[in-house]
C-alpha positions in Angstrom: 0.0 0.0 -0.1 1.4 3.5 -1.0 1.5 6.1 1.7 -1.2 8.5 1.4 1.1 11.4 1.5 2.6 10.1 -1.8 -0.8 8.8 -3.3 -2.6 12.0 -2.8 0.4 14.4 -3.4 -0.8 17.5 -5.3 0.1 17.5 -8.9 -1.0 21.2 -9.6 -1.0 24.3 -7.5 -4.8 24.5 -7.6 -4.9 21.3 -5.4 -2.9 23.0 -2.6 -5.1 24.3 0.0 -4.6 27.5 2.2 -1.5 29.0 0.4 -3.1 31.0 -2.4 -1.1 34.3 -1.7 2.2 32.5 -1.3 1.6 30.4 -4.5 0.9 33.6 -6.4 4.1 35.2 -5.4 5.9 32.0 -6.1 4.4 31.8 -9.6 5.3 35.3 -10.3 8.9 34.8 -9.1 9.5 31.8 -11.4 7.6 33.1 -14.5 9.3 36.5 -14.5 12.6 35.3 -13.3 14.6 37.1 -16.0 13.1 40.4 -14.8 13.7 39.8 -11.1 16.4 41.8 -9.2 17.1 38.6 -7.0 17.9 35.1 -8.4 16.4 33.1 -5.5 13.2 32.9 -3.5 13.2 31.7 0.2 9.9 30.1 1.2 9.3 29.6 4.7 6.9 28.3 7.3 6.1 25.3 9.7 6.5 21.8 8.7 3.8 20.0 6.8 2.0 23.0 5.1 3.1 22.5 1.6 6.3 24.3 0.7 8.3 21.6 -1.1 5.3 20.2 -2.8 4.3 23.5 -4.0 7.6 23.9 -5.9 7.0 20.5 -7.6 3.5 21.3 -8.5 4.5 24.7 -9.9 7.3 23.0 -11.9 4.9 20.4 -13.2 2.4 23.1 -14.4 5.1 25.2 -16.1 6.7 22.2 -17.8 10.0 22.9 -16.0 12.6 20.3 -14.9 13.4 20.5 -11.3 16.6 19.7 -9.4 16.1 18.9 -5.7 18.8 19.0 -3.2 18.3 18.4 0.5 20.6 20.8 2.5 20.7 18.4 5.4 22.4 15.8 3.2 25.0 18.2 1.8 26.0 20.4 4.7 29.4 21.8 3.5 30.7 23.9 0.5 32.1 21.0 -1.3 28.8 19.2 -1.3 26.8 22.2 -2.4 29.1 23.1 -5.1 29.1 19.4 -6.3 25.2 19.0 -6.3 24.1 22.6 -7.2 27.3 24.3 -8.7 27.0 22.7 -12.3 23.2 23.1 -12.5 23.1 26.9 -12.0 24.5 27.7 -15.4 23.9 24.3 -17.4 21.1 24.0 -19.7 18.6 21.4 -18.6 17.8 18.1 -20.7 15.7 18.8 -23.8 16.4 22.5 -23.6 13.5 22.9 -21.0 13.5 25.5 -18.2 14.7 24.6 -14.8 14.1 25.2 -11.1 16.6 24.4 -8.6 15.2 23.5 -5.2 17.4 23.6 -2.1 15.1 22.0 0.6 15.6 22.5 4.3 18.4 24.9 4.6 17.8 25.0 8.4 20.1 21.8 8.2 23.1 24.1 7.1 23.1 26.0 10.5 25.3 24.8 13.3 28.8 23.5 13.7 28.5 21.0 10.8 27.8 23.9 8.3 31.5 24.4 7.0 30.7 26.9 4.3 27.5 25.5 3.1 25.6 28.8 3.4 28.4 30.8 1.9 28.5 28.5 -1.0 24.7 28.6 -1.6 24.8 32.4 -1.5 27.6 32.7 -4.1 25.9 30.2 -6.4 22.6 32.4 -6.1 24.6 35.5 -7.4 25.5 33.8 -10.6 22.6 31.4 -11.3 21.0 31.6 -14.7 17.9 29.6 -13.3 15.4 30.4 -10.5 16.7 28.9 -7.1 14.1 28.1 -4.5 15.1 27.6 -1.0 12.9 26.3 1.9 13.3 26.9 5.6 11.3 26.4 8.8 12.9 29.4 10.5 14.8 31.8 8.2 15.2 34.4 10.8 18.3 32.9 12.4 21.3 35.4 12.2 23.1 33.0 10.3 20.8 33.5 7.2 21.2 37.4 7.2 23.1 37.5 4.0 21.1 34.9 2.4 17.9 36.7 3.1 19.1 39.8 1.4 19.8 37.8 -1.6 16.4 36.1 -1.7 12.7 37.1 -2.2 10.9 36.1 1.0 7.8 34.2 0.6 5.8 33.1 3.7 3.8 29.9 3.8 1.2 30.4 6.6 0.1 27.8 9.2 -2.8 25.7 8.1 -6.3 26.1 9.9 -7.5 23.0 11.0 -10.5 23.3 8.7 -8.0 23.2 5.8 -6.6 20.1 7.1 -10.0 18.7 7.4 -10.9 19.3 3.8 -7.8 17.4 2.9 -8.5 14.4 5.1 -12.2 14.5 3.9 -11.2 14.2 0.2 -8.9 11.2 1.2 -11.7 9.3 3.1 -14.1 9.8 0.3 -11.7 8.4 -2.2 -10.6 5.5 0.1 -14.1 4.8 1.3 -13.1 5.3 4.8 -15.9 5.7 7.1 -15.9 8.7 9.5 -18.1 11.1 11.6 -17.4 14.7 10.7 -16.6 15.8 14.3 -14.2 12.9 14.7 -12.4 13.9 11.5 -12.2 17.4 12.7 -10.7 16.4 15.9 -7.9 14.4 14.0 -7.2 17.7 12.0 -7.1 19.7 15.2 -4.6 17.5 16.9 -2.1 17.8 14.0 -1.0 21.2 15.0 -1.3 22.8 11.7 0.8 19.9 10.0 -1.3 18.5 7.1 1.5 15.9 6.5 1.2 14.5 10.0 -2.6 14.4 9.9 -2.6 12.4 6.7 0.1 9.8 8.2 -2.2 9.6 11.2 -5.3 9.0 9.3 -3.6 6.2 7.4 -2.3 4.6 10.5 -5.6 4.7 12.3 -7.7 3.4 9.5 -5.4 0.8 7.8 -7.3 -2.2 9.2 -10.9 -1.2 9.8 -11.1 1.4 7.1 -13.1 3.5 9.7 -12.1 6.5 11.9 -13.7 6.0 15.4 -13.6 8.0 18.5 -11.8 5.3 20.3 -8.9 5.2 17.8 -8.5 9.0 18.0 -8.3 8.8 21.7 -5.5 6.0 21.5 -3.2 8.2 19.5 -3.2 10.8 22.1 -2.4 14.5 21.7 0.4 15.1 19.3 3.3 15.9 21.2 3.9 19.3 19.7 4.3 21.5 22.8 5.9 24.6 21.4 8.6 26.2 23.5 8.1 29.7 24.7 10.5 30.9 22.2 8.5 29.6 19.3 5.3 31.2 20.8 7.0 34.6 20.7 8.3 34.0 17.3 4.7 33.3 16.1 3.6 36.7 17.7 6.6 39.0 16.9 7.2 37.7 13.3 3.7 38.2 11.9 1.2 41.0 11.5 -1.8 38.5 11.1 -3.8 38.3 14.3 -5.2 35.0 13.2 -1.7 33.4 13.3 -0.7 35.1 16.5 -3.9 34.2 18.4 -3.0 30.6 18.7 0.8 31.2 19.9 0.1 30.2 23.5 -2.4 27.2 22.9 0.3 24.5 23.6 2.4 26.2 26.1 3.0 24.8 29.7 4.1 28.2 31.2 1.3 29.9 33.1 -0.1 33.4 32.2 2.1 35.3 34.7 5.1 33.7 33.2 3.8 34.5 29.6 3.4 38.2 30.5 7.0 38.3 31.9 8.5 36.7 28.7 6.6 39.4 26.5 7.7 42.2 28.9 11.4 41.0 28.7 11.5 40.5 24.9 9.3 43.3 23.5 12.0 45.9 23.3 14.4 43.6 21.7 12.1 42.9 19.0 10.0 46.2 18.6 12.7 48.8 18.0 10.4 51.4 16.6 9.2 53.8 19.5 5.6 53.8 18.2 5.2 50.1 17.7 6.7 49.5 21.1 4.3 52.0 22.7 1.3 50.3 21.1 2.4 46.8 22.1 3.1 47.8 25.8 -0.3 49.4 25.8 -1.8 45.9 24.9 0.3 44.2 27.5 -0.6 46.7 30.3 -4.4 46.2 29.6 -3.8 42.5 29.8 -2.2 42.8 33.1 -5.0 44.9 34.3 -7.5 42.0 33.2 -5.2 39.6 35.0 -5.3 41.4 38.4 -9.0 41.5 38.1 -9.2 37.8 37.7 -7.1 37.3 40.7 -9.3 39.8 42.7 -12.8 38.7 41.5 -12.1 35.4 39.9 -13.7 36.7 36.7 -12.1 34.0 34.5 -14.0 35.2 31.3 -11.3 37.8 31.2 -8.8 35.2 30.0 -10.1 35.5 26.5 -9.6 39.2 26.4 -6.1 38.7 27.9 -5.1 36.2 25.2 -6.3 38.3 22.4 -4.4 41.4 23.7 -1.0 39.5 24.2 -1.1 37.6 20.9 -3.1 39.3 18.2 -3.1 42.7 19.8 0.7 42.7 20.1 1.2 41.2 16.6 -0.7 44.1 15.0 1.0 46.9 17.2 3.7 47.0 14.5 3.2 48.5 11.0 5.5 45.7 9.5 7.3 42.7 10.5 11.0 43.2 11.8 13.5 41.2 9.7 16.2 41.4 12.4 17.2 38.3 14.3 16.5 38.5 18.1 17.7 35.9 20.6 14.7 35.8 23.0 15.4 35.3 26.6 13.8 34.4 29.8 13.3 37.5 32.1 15.7 38.1 35.1 12.5 38.9 37.0 11.5 35.4 37.1 14.6 34.2 38.8 14.6 37.0 41.5 10.7 36.1 42.1 11.7 32.4 42.5 14.6 33.2 44.8 12.4 35.4 47.1 9.5 32.9 47.2 
């Protein structure tokens, strides 16, 4: 039996759900490549939301050859130059156009890098064909030069209803029995990762061809507890409140700790005075609601607090900051614990 992720792999961009804006930008970059100021596009976003498959689908639609290299497999300069170097100026087979895909460049960061990033940046400058790079987090300071050389295209997290539509189509094609609410529950548990949801669906229905509440409970909640740093990243690096509002959904730290983390790192991220003032206004209002909860036990205020410290802070800036910030826990937390 073929994995569902392969069997139902989109063949054209219209089959890809939830990424219309990103796909339009990616198509424009490839189609108008000769007129572009930059030779590369850096597409980024969380795992399982369609980054790599979108490049393949676009290449298929435009009848372009695609050369794919996984950066995690060729970490150093010699490997990059060997796999990609000859392709950047060499005509493809049958004189077709070509896309060079360097997947998962996050794998180049760290001590094993040994010049891989520098080699890719140099190849971008002389490439005769569009180079498309994928990353989960492109804001690491090591990618500073690479970001300046590439067109940045964000793939947004998938809503659980988008994932539900994908699962529903597979169930109907495979004659898998399901209740709509249970299938939506599976979509929610995937944490925005469509690929993980599809794999879970196949695992749970491979024998009985039916998705039941019992089988869903057995799989348990996907172990995707985001770190506080990832939560801050979701808030600070977007201006879309719909993305930011779920930042703290899977965070273990309590509300007081969340407020302290935000207070500590806001001035590191928001360097414009107007943006910072608006963000602190939202944070201070959240703190007022928090004190009212403690005084009067009015827990309905939690909804307002979450909206203020996620979407409210996200939209306080006019545009996303591109600089890298190393988010840190607050020193106040240590002193509070010491005095406890």
